[in-house]
FILUM-379826 format. One record per residue (C-alpha): x, y, z. Coordinates in steps of 0.05 Angstrom, whole numbers. Layout:
<sites>
u; v; w
X; Y; Z
...
</sites>
This chain:
<sites>
u; v; w
-3153; -1479; 2774
-3127; -1442; 2835
-3159; -1448; 2902
-3223; -1406; 2911
-3217; -1341; 2949
-3243; -1357; 3019
-3281; -1302; 3055
-3298; -1298; 3128
-3352; -1251; 3153
-3343; -1206; 3213
-3414; -1195; 3236
-3480; -1229; 3220
-3499; -1166; 3183
-3558; -1148; 3138
-3511; -1122; 3084
-3469; -1186; 3077
-3520; -1227; 3037
-3528; -1177; 2979
-3456; -1152; 2984
-3418; -1218; 2990
-3458; -1281; 3002
-3504; -1278; 2941
-3452; -1256; 2890
-3403; -1308; 2916
-3454; -1362; 2899
-3451; -1340; 2827
-3376; -1354; 2822
-3335; -1417; 2827
-3273; -1379; 2850
-3302; -1350; 2914
-3331; -1383; 2976
-3356; -1356; 3042
-3326; -1403; 3092
-3342; -1375; 3162
-3379; -1323; 3202
-3372; -1293; 3271
-3419; -1249; 3311
-3422; -1221; 3382
-3475; -1273; 3397
-3451; -1343; 3376
-3523; -1367; 3373
-3540; -1312; 3324
-3479; -1330; 3283
-3501; -1403; 3281
-3571; -1385; 3258
-3542; -1339; 3206
-3495; -1392; 3181
-3552; -1442; 3174
-3596; -1392; 3137
-3542; -1373; 3088
-3507; -1440; 3079
-3441; -1421; 3112
-3402; -1481; 3135
-3367; -1455; 3197
-3382; -1410; 3256
-3323; -1378; 3293
-3328; -1369; 3368
-3313; -1294; 3362
-3283; -1242; 3316
-3211; -1259; 3336
-3224; -1333; 3323
-3250; -1317; 3253
-3188; -1277; 3236
-3144; -1334; 3260
-3178; -1387; 3216
-3134; -1421; 3163
-3193; -1425; 3115
-3202; -1350; 3111
-3162; -1309; 3061
-3204; -1245; 3062
-3242; -1216; 3121
-3306; -1178; 3103
-3316; -1126; 3157
-3390; -1112; 3159
-3390; -1089; 3231
-3416; -1020; 3253
-3370; -962; 3234
-3346; -956; 3306
-3315; -1025; 3301
-3282; -1018; 3233
-3215; -992; 3256
-3201; -1042; 3311
-3222; -1104; 3273
-3193; -1084; 3206
-3126; -1071; 3238
-3129; -1137; 3275
-3147; -1173; 3211
-3090; -1145; 3168
-3041; -1156; 3225
-3067; -1228; 3226
-3047; -1237; 3154
-3115; -1227; 3121
-3137; -1182; 3065
-3197; -1140; 3083
-3259; -1113; 3048
-3285; -1061; 3097
-3355; -1032; 3092
-3363; -958; 3085
-3357; -910; 3117
-3286; -936; 3124
-3277; -908; 3194
-3306; -860; 3244
-3256; -806; 3227
-3193; -792; 3187
-3146; -811; 3244
-3175; -881; 3246
-3171; -886; 3170
-3098; -867; 3172
-3084; -920; 3224
-3120; -974; 3184
-3083; -957; 3120
-3016; -955; 3155
-3029; -1023; 3187
-3048; -1054; 3120
-2986; -1026; 3087
-2941; -1051; 3143
-2973; -1120; 3138
-2970; -1122; 3062
-3045; -1138; 3059
-3097; -1110; 3011
-3149; -1066; 3044
-3208; -1043; 3003
-3268; -999; 3021
-3334; -1030; 2999
-3358; -973; 2954
-3394; -1023; 2909
-3421; -969; 2862
-3348; -953; 2843
-3339; -1018; 2805
-3402; -1015; 2762
-3401; -1000; 2688
-3441; -936; 2699
-3391; -900; 2742
-3333; -926; 2701
-3366; -899; 2638
-3378; -832; 2673
-3305; -830; 2692
-3285; -843; 2620
-3331; -788; 2594
-3302; -737; 2642
-3231; -758; 2625
-3245; -752; 2550
-3258; -677; 2557
-3325; -684; 2521
-3360; -642; 2574
-3306; -589; 2571
-3276; -559; 2634
-3323; -575; 2691
-3363; -517; 2721
-3407; -552; 2773
-3409; -620; 2809
-3466; -643; 2853
-3486; -709; 2885
-3542; -729; 2932
-3561; -791; 2971
-3625; -786; 3010
-3664; -844; 3041
-3717; -855; 3094
-3687; -889; 3155
-3739; -884; 3210
-3713; -871; 3280
-3703; -933; 3322
-3658; -932; 3383
-3631; -1000; 3364
-3617; -981; 3291
-3541; -973; 3285
-3549; -914; 3238
-3584; -877; 3294
-3533; -897; 3347
-3477; -848; 3360
-3438; -901; 3398
-3437; -945; 3336
-3414; -891; 3288
-3484; -876; 3263
-3507; -816; 3224
-3525; -795; 3153
-3456; -772; 3133
-3423; -840; 3145
-3479; -884; 3119
-3505; -840; 3062
-3460; -780; 3052
-3398; -822; 3042
-3425; -842; 2974
-3434; -774; 2942
-3369; -751; 2974
-3333; -809; 2941
-3368; -803; 2874
-3353; -729; 2868
-3280; -739; 2888
-3274; -797; 2839
-3302; -761; 2779
-3273; -692; 2791
-3206; -722; 2810
-3192; -683; 2873
-3217; -672; 2944
-3254; -607; 2953
-3252; -555; 3008
-3316; -545; 3048
-3340; -474; 3038
-3399; -481; 3086
-3442; -536; 3114
-3508; -546; 3150
-3513; -609; 3193
-3580; -628; 3225
-3571; -665; 3290
-3624; -711; 3318
-3619; -764; 3373
-3544; -750; 3379
-3526; -764; 3306
-3523; -723; 3242
-3590; -739; 3211
-3575; -698; 3149
-3524; -652; 3119
-3514; -603; 3061
-3445; -577; 3042
-3422; -525; 2992
-3357; -548; 2962
-3299; -516; 2924
-3254; -560; 2882
-3189; -542; 2849
-3192; -487; 2794
-3252; -457; 2828
-3301; -512; 2810
-3362; -507; 2854
-3404; -563; 2880
-3454; -588; 2931
-3464; -652; 2971
-3529; -670; 3006
-3552; -729; 3047
-3608; -743; 3096
-3640; -801; 3133
-3704; -761; 3138
-3725; -763; 3064
-3794; -786; 3042
-3764; -818; 2979
-3700; -850; 2957
-3656; -804; 2916
-3585; -818; 2892
-3569; -769; 2837
-3504; -743; 2808
-3495; -683; 2761
-3433; -656; 2728
-3436; -594; 2685
-3381; -571; 2638
-3371; -514; 2590
-3394; -559; 2532
-3442; -608; 2564
-3476; -641; 2623
-3474; -712; 2652
-3531; -735; 2696
-3542; -802; 2732
-3604; -821; 2771
-3588; -876; 2820
-3512; -879; 2812
-3507; -921; 2875
-3544; -984; 2851
-3557; -980; 2776
-3582; -1052; 2775
-3643; -1028; 2813
-3663; -977; 2760
-3619; -922; 2732
-3621; -865; 2682
-3555; -841; 2653
-3556; -783; 2603
-3505; -739; 2570
-3522; -674; 2535
-3472; -639; 2490
-3500; -575; 2462
-3568; -592; 2433
-3553; -666; 2428
-3575; -712; 2483
-3562; -787; 2489
-3576; -843; 2538
-3516; -882; 2562
-3522; -957; 2577
-3534; -978; 2649
-3531; -1053; 2643
-3477; -1101; 2666
-3463; -1141; 2729
-3493; -1114; 2793
-3450; -1067; 2834
-3438; -1122; 2885
-3419; -1173; 2833
-3371; -1123; 2802
-3342; -1108; 2871
-3330; -1181; 2885
-3297; -1190; 2817
-3250; -1133; 2833
-3234; -1163; 2901
-3214; -1228; 2867
-3170; -1189; 2818
-3136; -1153; 2876
-3128; -1211; 2925
-3109; -1265; 2875
-3081; -1229; 2815
-3047; -1168; 2844
-3092; -1115; 2812
-3087; -1045; 2840
-3146; -1031; 2887
-3195; -977; 2864
-3214; -961; 2936
-3179; -959; 3003
-3111; -929; 3018
-3102; -855; 3004
-3172; -854; 2973
-3205; -876; 3038
-3165; -825; 3078
-3185; -769; 3031
-3258; -788; 3036
-3257; -786; 3112
-3219; -720; 3107
-3279; -691; 3069
-3331; -721; 3115
-3294; -695; 3177
-3290; -626; 3146
-3365; -625; 3133
-3378; -645; 3206
-3331; -591; 3231
-3362; -537; 3186
-3433; -556; 3206
</sites>
């Protein structure tokens, strides 16, 4: 058996346990070896809580460790570009949380650095690796729905205002579009197969960040669409709908199907439920990371895909 894939964590983040630490425990070919945080004491406490063997003095020290093959960048969006570039230049593969960067210029610099260093760089769109979205992709590609006529996706969640909450901090890259809107943007682009133009957009600003946004989209061949996201919602909503000339595909909770999901396809008068089971989105993401880092698989995220997603998000901000 080859050596396990060794992951180092940038940031003692809330997302790392579900995204990396817990699914790594379910595998014998992945191990989380080290963590670094701005506060070394916080990193030490985090390591003890989650059973991580080593604590690096700082982010640079974590990147330099010989027992780290992949850096998981779970830092706030404002720090993604700097520390992803430093990681790939330090000879590490990177799994970078979404939104990939603060803007398209940063995304382009990150992708260029990874290519120059010959290191894999993936964006952590965990939903992308689940059976549900892969099945949706296959249905669209099959032509069963007919030529698409409408594409819509929504991600709304209640994130109460807190001046220390990074999603409400402009200096940390906060805002609904980066934290929430990046998902429907990516899902629509993935399933339609192109990046749309922004026809119009409304962006609601609160406390210096975009608290919510709605955008009218126009894909190739005149396909219309809509993207919505907000941090001000009363209830969680993560829905995706594609309509074609022959049928409709609808998914409720496309982001985390393991937490409850409805996936239906209607062709004419016939309606059917599609399966929603399988490994969790995070387990599927980790499996894909292993395939890329150790077996040379082609990444499903990152690269031109990450740049295109930031191009759409930037266009929504500019139009709003």
